C-alpha positions in Angstrom: 41.0 92.6 111.4 41.0 91.0 107.9 43.4 92.3 105.4 42.4 92.6 101.7 44.6 89.6 100.9 42.7 87.5 103.4 39.4 88.7 102.0 40.5 87.9 98.5 41.7 84.5 99.5 38.4 83.7 101.3 36.4 84.9 98.2 38.6 82.7 96.0 38.0 79.5 98.0 36.0 77.0 96.0 37.2 78.4 92.7 39.8 76.5 90.7 41.8 78.7 88.4 41.5 77.4 84.8 43.4 78.0 81.6 42.1 79.8 78.6 43.3 82.0 75.7 43.1 85.6 74.6 42.6 86.2 70.9 43.5 89.7 69.5 41.3 90.7 66.5 39.7 88.3 64.0 41.9 85.3 63.5 44.6 87.2 65.3 47.4 85.8 67.6 46.4 83.7 70.6 47.9 84.0 74.1 47.6 81.6 77.0 46.1 82.9 80.3 44.9 81.7 83.6 41.4 82.7 84.6 41.7 83.9 88.2 38.1 85.0 88.9 34.9 85.1 86.9 31.5 86.7 87.4 28.5 87.1 85.0 29.9 90.5 83.9 33.6 90.3 84.1 36.8 88.2 84.6 40.2 88.6 86.2 42.9 87.2 84.0 46.6 86.4 84.7 48.7 86.5 81.5 51.3 83.8 81.1 53.5 86.2 79.0 52.4 89.8 80.0 52.0 92.4 77.3 49.8 95.5 77.0 46.3 94.4 75.8 44.3 96.4 73.4 40.9 97.9 74.4 39.0 94.9 73.2 39.8 91.2 72.7 38.2 87.7 72.8 38.5 85.3 75.8 38.2 81.6 75.1 37.6 79.3 78.0 36.4 75.7 78.4 33.0 75.3 80.1 33.0 72.0 82.1 29.2 72.0 82.4 28.6 72.1 78.6 31.9 70.5 77.7 32.5 73.2 75.1 34.8 76.1 74.5 33.2 79.5 74.9 34.3 82.7 73.3 33.4 86.0 74.8 34.1 89.5 73.6 35.9 91.6 76.3 36.9 95.1 77.1 40.0 95.8 79.1 39.0 97.7 82.3 42.5 97.8 83.8 45.9 96.1 83.6 48.6 95.9 86.2 51.6 93.8 85.1 50.3 90.3 84.3 46.8 90.9 85.9 44.0 92.1 83.7 40.4 92.9 84.7 38.1 92.5 81.7 34.4 93.3 81.3 32.3 91.1 79.0 30.6 92.9 76.1 
């Protein structure tokens, strides 16, 4: 029987976590993150220095295909310690 941890590990194979930044508000403070998982609709983020996120924020990541930084507006779905699940707006 597979545990949820084993299923999660299998699903994560082939994905290399990458760094990014969270920006609060317009020209607000920036915080370093690690992108743990991403889909077309959402992302799982691990904060380097955990703090309660507001309802909305911007996520900046580097796209290796286009070789550009991308900024996406996000909504906090849930937060547990340093892990955050965000939905793209």
